[in-house]
N, C-alpha and C positions, 0 to 999 in steps of 0.2 A: 503494499500499499503506500502511495507517495504521500507524505507529510505535506502539510500546508506550506512549508518553506519552499517546495519545489516549484511552486507556482511563480516564485520570483526570477526562475530562469528565463521566463518570458520577459523579463524587464530588460531589454537590450537598449544599450545607450550608443547613440550613434556620432555622438561629439567625443571630444578628448576629455580624458579623466583630468580633472583640474587636481587633483591631490597627487597626481604623478607627474613623470616628466611630460613633455610636451609630444613626443613621437610615442607615447603608449596609449593605446584605444582600449577601455574598457568595453568589451561585447557582451558580458552576462555577468550580471551582480546577483547577489543573494545566493549564492551557490554553496549549499552546506558542504564544508569542508571538501572542496576540489582537489583531485590529486594527479593521477596518471593522465595523460593526453595523447590522442593519435589522431592524424588526418590521413584521409584517403586521397586518392589523385583526382577526385571530384571536388575536393576542398571540404568533404563533409568532417564534422570535428566529433570526435568520442572522447567523453570525458567522465571519469569516476567521480561519485559523489558520495564519499562516504556519512555525510550526516542524513542522506535521503536513502541509502542503500541502493543505488542504482548506477548504472552506466547508461548516460543519455547521449544522443544523437542529436547535434544541430545540423541542419541541412544547409548547404552552402548558397543556394539561390533562395528558398523560400524563408530560411531561418527558423523553421518548423523544429520544434522539440519533440521527439520521440525518446522511448524508454526500452531499447532491444535486451537490455539485462536487468533484472531485478535480483539482487544478491547483498547480502550484508557484508561479504568478505573478498571483493573484488578489489585487488591492489594493483596488479600489473595488466597493461593491455598493449596490443599491437595490432595493426590492421596491413591487410594485402593489397594488391592492385585492382582486387575486383571488390573493395570495400567489405570483406569478410572480416569479422573481430575476432581475435584469439585474446584469451584473457586465462589469469591465475586467480582460482578461486581459493581463497584461505591463506594460512601462515606455512608453518611446516607441514611436510609431506602433502603438499596441496596439487590437486589435478588441473591439468591445462585443457581449457575448453575452446570450442570454436563456435561462434553465432556465423551462420551464412547469411549473407544478405538478401539473396534472391528468394530464400524459402523462409527465413527467421526461424530455423530450425538450429537449436543448440546440440553440440554432440561433444563427447569427452575423446580427446585425442590421447592424453597420458594420464593414466590412473594415479590416484594419491599417493600409493605407496612407492613410486618409483623416483620420487625427488623430495629430498629433505628440506632444503630452504631455496627454492627457485628465487633469484635476486630480480630476473629481466627475461623478458621474451622479446623476439624480433623475427621477422619474416621477410625473406628475398622474394625478387621477381619470379622466381620458379617456384614459388610456393615451400619452400624448405623452412622449417621452424627451427630457430635458435633458441635454446634455453639454458641460462647461467644458473647453477647450483653452487652456493655458496659453500656447502660442506661437501657434497661428493663429486661435483662436475669437474670437467677439464677446465672449464672457464670458471673461475673462482673470484669473481669480481663483483662489485656492486649494481652494475648497470652496462648495458651496451646497447648499439645499433648496428645496424647494416646499410652499406650503399648499393648501389645498382650493380656492384660486380660481386657482390657477396661477401665483400670485404666486412670484417667486425671491428668496432671501436668500442673500447672499453674504458670505464672510468676505474682507475686502478689506485693503488696506495700513494699517500703522500702527495695528493691532489694532482695525479698526473693521468695523461691519456694513453693508452696504448692501441695498435693496430694490429689485426690478425690479417695477413694477405691472403686472399683465398687461393690465387694461383701458386703460392709457393709454400704457403702454411708457415710463414715466418711471423715471429712478433717482435714489433718494434715499438719504442716508446716516442711519440710524436710530438706531446706536449708536457713540459717538463716544468713550467713557470707561469704564473698569472691568473691561477686559481687558488681558493680558500678551502671551502667547505662545500664540495660539489653534491647534488642529488640526483641529476638526470642528465641524459644527452640525446641529441639526435644529429643526422647529417643529411644534408640535401643532395641533388644530383650533382653537384660541381665538386662534391668532398670537403664543404664547408661543415664545419662542427659547431653545434649549438649546446651551450651548457648552462643549466641553472647553478648559481653559486649562492648558496644560503649563508655563507660566510660574509658577504658584504652586500646581500641583497641585489643581486645583478643577474642579468641575461648576458652571456658572453659569447663571442662567435670567434673561432680559430679559421684562419684562411690556410689552405695547404699552398697557396700560390707564393704569399708573403711569409708564411711560416710564423704568423704572429697573431697576437690575442687582442680583440678590441670589445669594448663593452656596448652593447646597443641597446640595454634598458637598466635603468637603475633607481633606486629610492623604493625597491619593492620590500614587501613585509617578509614573506617567506615564500620564494619561487619554488615551485615542486616540479611538476610535468611539463616538458616542452616539446613541440612539434613544429615542422614547417611544411607548407605546402608548395605546389610546384611554381607558383608565383613568386616565391621567396619570402611570404609573410610568416612570421614568426609568433606561435600561439603558445601561452603558457598559462599554468595556473599559478594563484597566488591564495592559498587557503587561508592565510592569516586574516585578509580581508574579503574572503568568500566570494573571490571574482575570477572570471575568464578573461584574459587579457590578450592583446596582439599588436606586434610592431611590424608596420609594413617597410618593404625596402626604402633605402634612401631614394632612388630613382623614382618611386611611386611617390613618395612625399613631396618630393620637389616639382612634380607634375600635377598632383591635387589640386582643385580649385581652390582659392581663398574668399 
């Protein structure tokens, strides 16, 4: 059952968030403890709401809100190219489930007894599902994402980011500075990495071209999940202020009408 607070998800604000920096747009307010976030190729957003025990979907065109998953224990989510949602339900020894967009049917892909502490999930363009298990898995890290080539990017120890290259199997450390206390990351089609940094309340971007880190959003209360769409808009959750927010690419902000 959806609590009354869930109705506030429809309170979309199309102006800028006056309490934050001018490049940050609040697109949903009153979201009860938003956490993980994912975006499909159509720009549709999937967000966990721990306070309402749901995963909600925000349609990119109509902004309509639907609730494909009703569960009190969804913590980790990812989405594939067809808009199918994959999620971890529960804590230790948790099952991995899939919600199919075309049929709205949910199925269990990995039974709960197989994974002790799943830390994050990601899916590539071929439908391969990657799962990190903090206790028993080969990938023993807090978070990861995959790019279009199937390379895996990992938040590692000491606020670093590592990359597993699919073609060679080699693991390299690609980010060694500029981060404090990270919580999640995602990667776009150009290999740019976006990271939520709880330590200083920012969203940061690492460029593989310049090998440098820049801050694209600051002044956040508690940035949690992060996702990026095909147009380069970065979406993130800020559970400290119960909001879903976004930062458009610099080029789009410059061309926007005033």
